[in-house]
N, C-alpha and C positions, 0 to 999 in steps of 0.2 A: 593553174594551181588555185585551189579554193582559197579564199581570203583567211579562212580560220588556220591554214597551214603556214601562212606568210612568216609568222614570228616564231615558229618551231625552230629549235636548234638543229642545224644541218651539218652532215658529215659526208665525206667521200665514201667512207667504208665503216660499216658496223660489223664488228667481229662478235659472234655470240659464242660465249663459253670461254672461261678463263683457266682452262687447263694448260699444260705445257704447250700444246699446239697453238691455243689461242693467244698465249703470251708472246710466242715466237712470231705469230701472224702480225699481232699489233706492232711489234717492233719492226718487222720488215717494212710494213706499209708506211709507218711513220717516218723511217729512214728514206723511204722513196718519195717522201713529200706529201703523202695523203693525210687529210684530217681525219682522225681515227677515234672511233668510240669502241670500248670493249664492254660488253654486257654480260654480267655473270649472275646467275640465279641465287647462288649461295652468299654467305656472309663474308667469304673470303675466297681469294684465288686458290686454285689446286684442290677444291673441296670434293671433286668427283673422283674419276678414274686416276688422275695424276697424282693423287696424294699417296698412292701405295705402288711402289715398284722396286726393282732390284738394283737400280742406280748404275747400270753398266752403260758405258759408251762403246757401242758395237762398231766393228768394222764392216759388218754385212757379209762376212765370209760365208754364212750358211743361208743367206736370203735367197729367194728364188731368182735365178739368173735372168737378166733382162727386164726385171720387174720394176715398176714404179717405186715399190718398197725399198729395193736395192739402191736405185737412183737417188732417192731422198735420204736414205741412211748415210750413204757415202758422202753426199753433199753436206749433210748436217755434221757429220764426223769431221770433215775438213774445216768447216767454218768454226766449230767449236775449238778446235786446235788452234785456229788463226786468232780468236778473239778472247779466249778465257782469261788470259793474263791482264787484258785490259779491264776486265770487270773484277780482277783479283779473285777469280773462282778457282777452286782446287781441282787438280788433276792427279790421281793416284795411279801411276803407271804400274800396273799389276801384271798385265798379261792374263791368258786364260789357257786352260787345258780342257779339251773334250775327251773325257776319260771313258774308256771301254771297261766295263765291269764283267762282261760275259763274252763268250766266244762269238755269239751273234753280234754283239756291239763291235767287236774287233774286226769282224768281217765288213762292217759298214764304214770304218774309218778311211779306206782309200777313196771311196765315193765322196765323202766330205772333203778330203783334201783336194780331189779334183774340182769339186764345185767351188772351194775357196779360190783356187787358181783362176778358174773361169771368171769369178767375180772381180779379178784383179788384185786380190789380197795374196801377194806372192811370198810373203815372209812366213806363211803357215807351212808346218812341217810335221811328219810322222815321227813320234819318239817311241822307243820301246820300254819295256817294263823296267829296266836297269836305269835308264835315263830318267824315268818318271819318278822312281824312288829316290834318285838323287835330288831332283827338283822339289818334290813334296813327300818327305820321308814320314809324315803323319798319316798318309792315305792308307787304307787297309790293304792287306797283302794280296787281295784278289784284284786289285787294280792291274790290268794286263798291259795296256798301252794307251797312247793318247795322241791327239792332234794338238800341236802347240800353236797358239795364236797370240803372238807378242803384242799386237796392237790393240787387244781389248783392255779397257781401262775402267776406272771407277771414278765417278763425279759425285757432287752433291745434287741430289734430285730436286730439292726445294730452292735453294739459292739460285740455281741456274735459270729456271723461268722467271723467278723474281727479278733477276739482273735484266732479262729481256724486256720485262714489262717497265721496270724503271727507266730503261733507256727510251722506250717509247713515250713515257710520261714527260721525260726531259725534252722531248721534241713535240710537245703539245697534244699528245693523245690524252683521251680522258677515259677513266674507268668508272663504271657504275656497278656496285655491287647490290645484291638483293633486288636485282632488276630483271626478273624473268620476263621474257617476251611472251605476251599473251595473245597478240594477233598482229597482223601486218597486212597492208594493202599496197599494190604496186600500180602506178599510173603510166607505166612505159618508160618513165625516166627516174622517178624517185620512189623509194619504199617509205611508207609511213608506218612506223613500229610503235606499238603501244606496249609499255612495260610496266612493271610494278613501281617504277620511279618516274613515271611519266611518258609522254609521247615525244618521238624525235623523227628527223628525216635522214635518209641515207641513200646515196647513189647506188651503192652496192652492198649486198649482204654476204658474209662469209660465215657459213654454219660450221662452227667448231664445238658443237654442244655435246659431243661424246656419247655418254649412255642415253641422252635424249635426242640425238641428232636426227634420227628417223621421224620421231614424232614431231619435231620442230619443222622439219621439211614438209611433212604431210599437212600440218596445220596451217603453214603459210603458202605452200604451193599447191596444196590439194592432192599431192601424190608424194611417195617417197621412193627413191631409187635403191634403197637398202633397208634391211630390218636388222635392228640390234638384238642379238642374242647374248645377254650378259654372261660373262664367264668369271667366276670367282677364283681368286687366288688367295691362299692363306699362307702366312709366313710365321716362322718363329725366329727370335732373336736371342742368341746365346750371349752370355755375360762377356765383358771385355777381355777377360783372361782367355777366351777361345780364339780370339783374333790372331794370336801369335802361332796358331797351329799350322795355318796355310798362308802362302804368300800370293797365290795366284786364284783367280776365279775358276772354280771346278764346275765345269759343265757336263751334262749327261749326253749321251748320243740321243739326238732328239727322235720323236715318233712323228707320225703323220699328223697328229692333232695338236701335240704341244712341244715346246722345247724341253720340257721336263724340269726337275727340281735342280736348282743351282745351290751351291754352297759357295759363299763369298764373304770376304771382308766387307766393311762399309767404311766410308770416309769418317764416320762417327766413332769408329774403334771397336765395333761389334762384329760377331760373325752371324750372317743372315742365312737362312734356309728356307727355300720355297722358290716359286709359288706352286700350289696345286692348280688344277684346272677343272673346275666344277661348274656345269651349267646351271642357271637358275632363272626365274622369271623377274624377280625383284631387282629394280635398277637402282634403288638408293641405299639399300642397307645390305651389308655383307656380314653375316653372322659367323662367329667362330664355332668350330665344331671340335669338341675336346678329343674325340677319337681320331680325327684327321691330324690335329696337332700332335698327338703322341705318335702317330705314323710318321710325321716329319722328323721328329725327334729321333725316332728309331732308325729312320733312313740316314739321318746325319751320322748317328753313332756308328752304323754299319759301315759308313765310308770313311769316317774319322774316328777310330776307336777311342781316342783319347778325350773325346767329347763326353764319354760316359761320366756322369756325376757333376758336369759342368751346369750351373744353373742357367735356366732360361730367363732372361730379363723381361721379355715382352713376346706378345703375339698380336698379329693384326691381320685383317683380311681387306682386300680391294676387289674392285670389279673392273674388268677389262671390257671395252666395247666391241666385242667380236660381231660379226655379221654372218650372214648365210653363206659367205665366200671368205676364203682365206686372205685375198689381196686387200690393198687400201682401196677405199671406195671414195675416189675424189671426182665429184660430178660437176661439170660446168654447165650453167643455164644462161648463155649470153643474152637470150631475149628476155630473161627475167632479171638480169643483173644479180645473179646468185651462184655462188659456188659452195658446194657441200663437201666437207672433209670428214668422211666416216670410216669406221673400221680400223682405226689406228690403235693397235693393241700394244704389246709389250715393248716394241721397238720405237715407240713415240718419242721417248726422251732424247734419244739420239737423233732421229729423223726430223723432229720439229723444225729445226732451222732449214733443212733441206725441203720440207713440205711447204713452209713459208715462201721460198724461193720459186718452187714450182707454181704455186697458186698466183703469186705476183706476176709471173710471165703470162699466165692465162688472163689475168685482169688487165695487163698492159696492152693486150690486143684491142681493148676498146677504150681504155682511160690512161692518160699520161699526166705525171706531175713532175716537178723539179725536185730531184733528189737532194738530200742534205749533203752539203759539201764537207763539212767538218763535224762529224758526229760527236756528241758528248758521251763520256763513258763513266757512269756511276760506279763506284767501288762498293762491292758487297762485303759485310763482316764475314770473317772466316769462322766456319763451324767445324772444319775438318781436323782430326786429331793429329795427323801428320804435319801440320803447320802450327804456327803460334797462335794460341787462343787469347781471348781478351783477359782471362784471369792471370795470364803470364806476363801482363804489362802493368805497370805501376798505376796506382789511382783508380782501381776498378771499384773501390768503395765497399762492396758487400757480395758475398757469394750467396745468391738466393737458392739455387738448386745445386746441392752438394753432390749428387750422383753424377751430373753432367758438367758440373763446374761452370754454371751460367751466372754471370754477374748482374747486379742491379744496373750497371751502365749498359749492358747489352739490351736489357728489357726496356730501358728508357730510350735507347736509340732506336728500337724497333717501333716504339709508339710515336717517335718524333720523325720517322722516315717519310719519304713521299707517298708510300703506300702502307700505312700502318695496319697491323692485323686486325681483322674484324671479328675474331672469336678466338678461343683457346687454341684451336687446331691451327690457326694462322700464327699464333705466338709461338707455339712449339716448333712449327717448321722454320720460323726465323731465328730462334735461339736455342733450341733443344731442351728448353725448360720442361720439367714434368716427364722427361722421356727415359729416365734411368731406371736403376734397380727398384726404386720404391714407386715408380710411376706417379709421382705427384703427392704420395701419401704425407711426406714431411714438408714439402715446399708449397703444397696446394693453397693453403690459407694465405701465405704470403703473396703468392701470385695473384690470388683473387683480390687482395688489397691494392696491389700495385696496378692491377688492371681495371679498378673501379672507375666507371665513367668512360671507358674506352670501347667497350663492347655494346651491342644492341641488347644483348641478353646477359645480365651480370652472372658471374660465375657462382658467387655465394655472397652472403651478408659479410662484409669485411669486419675486421677487428673483433669478431665475436669472441675469440679467445682472449684478446687484451681486455675487453670489458669484464671477463670473468676472472682477470688476474692471471691467465695462462700465457703460454707462448705461441708463436706461429707455427711450431713444428708438428702440432697434433692433429690439425684439421685437414681434410682431404676434399678436393674439388674435382669433379669429373669433367672430362672433355665432352 
């Protein structure tokens, strides 16, 4: 080892990419006793593909039979059910319906049922129009039949990976944000990684870089085993009044290319519609298209007529790291001490824990550590509407965001946490601030004031309104 490398920080494992899979990976390896560093190019975790999803905990009923995706989804599903109460994470037991809206759809339902049973999801059943109307009376009259999937549930898509990572931190993992990996050299035993935050050494690299995973692999290995084809998904979020219209997740009969548009409540108390599936070249930005959003709204109203006239609170878009093939692209390079985790699309939130289990088994073929005997279990603040929120407990002090009822105490706690938010997006995902009807129009200036000094890039000049003798409620700060 060259002398200049002697004093570099050394880790057993460097996980690259702090999306949901990277956070689950850091947790698994830390619990297995490895010295872990998680490297993220953004200002905060979940800044890439993981920040936009439909937040469904999937059973794997419709996953390809015998696939690695199915194995990881079902392992992740089981582990989440085992551990979520220890983190105090929410689980909204909703169930799902795969609804046939046409004769062609209806003809495909028996095949979906058979696949679910092949996948070991035995409580799935076929229900007729009458039963469907009893379960979901707000659905349009042309809903013909459905597959009932009782085990599909809703979870918090942002607090969940944060919990994984906080547990990793409690077991001595390290997180470096704004630490894009520029280059790396492997000497047969150790990787020397050059990042925007400095240079470090790692015995093993796990590539969880999502939308940039193929480029990272090519940059450091000289070749890539997969190619990312970004797939944009646009969503619309109806106002909270709409959430009472359905109880279950309403899924379409899927096509060969996409699972289709979903209608579902969220644990935050809204009704979500999406995603679309649009190919694009750009990997970092997903622009909204007004015509597409209007199409989503029209599709939602067609399926739930009572949505007509209900306001849309928000619209957003995310990118899924699809590849040239449909399956997960988990590639092991034992001679290079490298494992790539690519092509993890919409099922990644469910599968993340299972993917981490799978990757650790591959890693354990060449490296062993002493697992943590008594893990620590950090408790996450509750953001879900079906459970008690902070504003419902005494002593909260101040309501900062009146749309989402976010308290000053919640914001202060986020900044004092083991992994404080690095930007406004991170603060939103930890508290729901600025995510309601006004999208931060009224609370934006107050949030800028409270976050001053916490972000690398300030939101806005704080206290401008106060210096003019005005109030906090008129200024707006964008994410």
